C-alpha positions in Angstrom: 5.8 -12.0 12.6 8.6 -13.3 14.8 10.7 -11.1 17.0 13.9 -11.6 14.9 12.2 -10.4 11.7 10.6 -7.4 13.5 14.0 -6.4 14.8 15.6 -6.5 11.4 12.8 -4.5 9.8 13.0 -1.9 12.5 16.5 -1.0 11.3 15.0 0.4 8.1 11.8 2.2 9.4 10.8 3.9 6.1 11.8 1.3 3.6 10.1 -1.4 5.7 6.8 0.5 6.1 4.8 -1.6 3.6 6.5 -4.8 4.7 5.5 -4.4 8.3 2.0 -3.2 7.2 1.5 -6.3 4.9 2.5 -8.8 7.6 0.2 -7.2 10.2 -2.7 -8.8 8.4 -1.2 -11.7 6.4 1.0 -14.6 7.7 4.7 -14.8 7.0 5.1 -17.9 4.9 8.8 -17.6 4.5 11.6 -15.2 5.1 15.2 -15.1 4.0 18.2 -12.9 4.9 21.5 -12.4 3.1 23.8 -9.7 4.6 21.4 -6.9 5.5 18.9 -7.8 2.8 15.5 -9.3 3.6 13.0 -11.1 1.4 9.6 -11.9 3.1 6.8 -13.9 1.5 3.1 -13.9 2.2 -0.2 -14.2 0.4 -3.0 -11.6 -0.1 -4.3 -11.7 -3.7 -1.0 -13.4 -4.8 2.0 -14.8 -3.1 4.1 -11.6 -2.7 7.8 -11.4 -2.0 8.6 -8.2 -0.3 12.1 -6.8 -0.6 14.0 -4.7 1.9 17.6 -3.8 1.7 20.1 -1.7 -0.2 22.9 -4.0 -1.6 22.6 -5.4 -5.1 25.0 -8.3 -4.4 23.0 -9.3 -1.3 19.8 -9.2 -3.4 21.3 -11.3 -6.1 22.5 -13.9 -3.6 19.1 -13.9 -1.9 17.2 -14.5 -5.2 19.4 -17.4 -6.1 18.7 -18.9 -2.7 14.9 -18.1 -3.1 14.7 -19.7 -6.5 11.9 -17.5 -7.6 9.2 -19.4 -5.7 6.9 -16.6 -6.7 7.1 -14.2 -9.6 5.3 -11.4 -7.7 7.6 -8.8 -6.0 6.7 -5.8 -4.0 8.6 -2.8 -2.5 10.8 -2.9 -5.5 13.0 0.1 -6.0 14.3 1.1 -9.4 17.9 -0.1 -8.8 16.5 -3.6 -7.9 15.0 -4.1 -11.4 18.2 -5.2 -13.2 18.9 -7.7 -10.4 15.3 -9.1 -10.6 15.5 -9.4 -14.4 18.9 -11.0 -14.7 17.2 -14.3 -15.7 13.6 -13.1 -15.9 11.5 -10.6 -17.8 8.8 -8.2 -16.6 5.2 -9.0 -17.4 3.8 -5.9 -15.8 4.9 -3.2 -13.4 2.9 -0.7 -11.3 5.1 2.2 -10.2 4.2 4.7 -7.5 5.7 7.4 -5.3 5.4 6.7 -1.6 4.6 9.5 0.8 4.4 9.2 4.6 3.0 11.4 7.3 5.6 12.1 10.0 4.4 10.9 13.5 4.3 14.5 14.8 1.9 15.7 12.1 -1.8 15.8 12.7 -4.8 16.8 10.5 -7.9 18.7 11.2 -11.1 16.6 11.2 -13.9 17.1 8.7 -17.4 18.1 9.6 -18.8 15.4 7.4 -20.2 12.1 8.8 -18.3 9.0 7.7 -19.1 5.4 8.3 -16.9 2.3 7.7 -17.7 0.4 4.5 -19.3 -3.0 4.7 -17.6 -5.9 2.9 -20.8 -6.4 0.9 -19.9 -3.1 -0.9 -16.7 -4.7 -2.4 -18.3 -5.4 -5.8 -19.5 -1.8 -6.1 -16.1 -0.4 -5.2 -14.3 -2.8 -7.6 -16.6 -1.8 -10.4 -15.6 1.8 -9.9 -11.9 1.1 -9.4 -9.2 2.4 -11.7 -7.0 -0.6 -10.9 -9.1 -3.5 -12.2 -6.0 -5.0 -13.8 -4.2 -5.1 -10.5 -6.9 -6.0 -8.0 -10.1 -8.0 -7.6 -13.4 -7.9 -5.7 -12.1 -10.6 -3.3 -9.1 -8.5 -2.5 -11.2 -5.4 -1.8 -13.5 -7.4 0.4 -10.6 -8.6 2.4 -9.3 -5.1 2.9 -12.7 -3.9 4.1 -12.6 -6.8 6.7 -9.1 -6.2 7.9 -8.5 -2.4 8.1 -10.0 1.1 8.2 -12.3 2.4 5.6 -14.6 5.3 5.1 -17.7 6.1 3.1 -19.7 9.3 2.9 -23.4 9.2 1.8 -25.2 12.1 0.2 -29.0 11.8 0.0 -28.7 8.1 0.5 -26.1 7.6 -2.2 -22.5 6.5 -1.6 -20.7 9.6 -2.9 -17.1 8.8 -2.0 -14.9 6.3 -0.2 -11.5 5.3 0.8 -9.8 2.2 2.3 -6.4 0.6 2.4 -4.2 -1.7 0.3 -2.8 -4.9 1.6 0.4 -3.2 2.8 -2.0 -0.9 4.9 -1.3 2.2 2.8 -4.2 4.5 2.4 -5.8 4.2 -1.1 -8.8 3.4 -3.3 -9.8 7.1 -2.8 -12.7 7.7 -5.1 -15.4 10.4 -5.4 -18.4 9.8 -7.7 -18.0 12.3 -10.6 -21.1 14.4 -9.9 -19.8 15.1 -6.3 -16.3 16.1 -7.3 -15.0 19.6 -6.7 -16.5 19.8 -3.2 -13.5 18.7 -1.2 -14.9 15.2 -0.5 -11.6 13.5 -1.4 -9.7 15.6 1.1 -12.3 15.0 3.8 -12.2 11.2 3.3 -8.4 11.2 3.5 -8.4 13.3 6.6 -10.8 10.9 8.3 -8.7 7.8 7.3 -5.5 9.5 8.6 -7.2 10.2 11.9 -8.5 6.6 12.1 -4.9 5.3 11.5 -3.4 7.6 14.1 -6.0 6.7 16.7 -4.9 3.1 16.3 -1.2 4.1 16.6 -0.5 3.0 13.1 1.9 4.7 10.6 0.2 6.6 7.8 1.5 6.4 4.2 0.2 6.4 0.6 1.4 5.2 -2.8 0.5 7.5 -5.7 1.2 7.1 -9.4 3.7 9.8 -10.5 1.3 11.4 -13.0 -1.5 11.8 -10.4 -0.6 15.4 -9.5 -3.9 16.2 -7.9 -3.4 13.4 -5.3 0.2 14.3 -4.8 -0.7 18.0 -4.1 -3.4 16.8 -1.7 -1.1 14.7 0.5 1.6 17.4 0.5 -1.1 19.9 1.7 -1.8 17.6 4.6 1.8 17.4 5.6 3.0 14.1 3.9 6.6 13.8 2.9 8.1 12.0 -0.1 9.9 8.8 0.7 10.8 6.9 -2.5 9.6 5.4 -5.7 8.5 1.8 -5.5 7.0 -0.8 -7.8 4.9 -3.9 -7.8 6.3 -6.3 -10.4 5.1 -9.5 -12.0 7.9 -11.4 -13.7 7.6 -14.2 -16.4 
């Protein structure tokens, strides 16, 4: 990421969290600016156009200039949807609430032993994912290669795990059903937070609004609500 783009993103530290995270690991293929609005493109599983700004007229002008070179958009806030769909329709939309951990917050370590997940485990993790319609085994393998992950084994069985999404947010938190109710999910999340902080990286998560259990967990650990965002595929 070039210095000019970094400087522009730094002006919106919370809104640009996933933009900066994504382009830590994936090359910027194109970026455009109109007024104070930014559109930044790069490929993980798809060619994503990340949006960052707060002016509808700037966004509209930027989209006209962009020409919908991709139909996949990320970091989409609710007010942006009418602008995105002025000539297009939505094929699918995944909406989440973003929570971030303020820099001054810390978490207590777990007494469990965690190990990073090997990329060869991608198929197993994909099989147990609740987001098969939005992800792939290849995508998960890439995340295991590029960022932090954690697995906990009980009597030789992988009982729970967590890793990151392509915007570096913590996610894919999963505990095998028979091991639930023992606090494993919280322990995994604590470990991942500590790994991120040890690397000097921001810590944030994206949680679907109906997932009250996960929302209560991150609030317990000191996360603060930022905003509602969506991933959108247009037609």
